[in-house]
C-alpha atoms as one frame of an Amber mdcrd trajectory, in Angstrom:
protein
  33.037  10.401 -90.855  34.640  11.968 -93.933  35.837   9.944 -96.911  39.447
  10.455 -95.854  38.629   9.191 -92.352  36.937   6.129 -93.862  39.926   5.416
 -96.112  42.282   5.658 -93.144  40.036   3.422 -91.015  39.785   0.877 -93.853
  43.526   0.818 -94.477  44.220   0.441 -90.754  41.751  -2.442 -90.535  39.452
  -0.552 -88.178  36.204  -1.141 -90.120  33.951  -4.106 -89.442  32.947  -6.250
 -92.402  29.577  -4.488 -92.623  31.232  -1.062 -92.408  33.621  -2.124 -95.171
  30.697  -3.132 -97.384  28.976   0.210 -96.738  32.245   2.041 -97.445  32.772
   0.272-100.763  29.125   0.758-101.773  29.608   4.477-101.185  32.800   4.426
-103.292  30.958   2.573-106.079  27.952   4.910-105.963  30.127   8.015-106.235
  32.515   6.508-108.802  35.473   7.026-106.486  36.205   3.292-106.388  37.528
   3.647-109.938  39.542   6.812-109.228  41.520   5.605-106.203  44.479   3.233
-106.417  43.826  -0.026-108.247  43.240  -2.187-105.198  40.084  -0.214-104.404
  38.616  -0.875-107.845  39.546  -4.558-107.680  38.034  -4.911-104.210  34.908
  -3.064-105.311  34.459  -5.387-108.296  35.036  -8.436-106.085  32.323  -7.170
-103.728  29.954  -6.695-106.671  30.730 -10.150-108.066  30.179 -11.746-104.665
  26.873  -9.890-104.186  27.946  -7.722-101.249  27.669  -4.515-103.301  25.934
  -3.536-106.507  26.614  -1.175-109.378  24.449   1.967-109.475  22.720   0.774
-112.653  21.699  -2.420-110.843  19.362  -2.834-107.927  19.727  -4.951-104.836
  16.620  -6.889-105.937  18.276  -7.927-109.200  21.269  -9.284-107.288  19.032
 -11.150-104.859  17.155 -12.677-107.810  20.389 -13.731-109.536  21.634 -15.461
-106.385  18.458 -17.509-105.991
């Protein structure tokens, strides 16, 4: 699925929670989360703060350690 298809699916509410996490992790990894409209950046940061996603400079292990 292309990025445009994923954006459409997300905005239509067609992605599962896990698919949404994967979608936002992809947006974070590519930097596109910060280039799209503001709600994408805010949602991406919320997902990072809640431990669902991580910033490219971080690792999943660091987030798991912080949560413990």
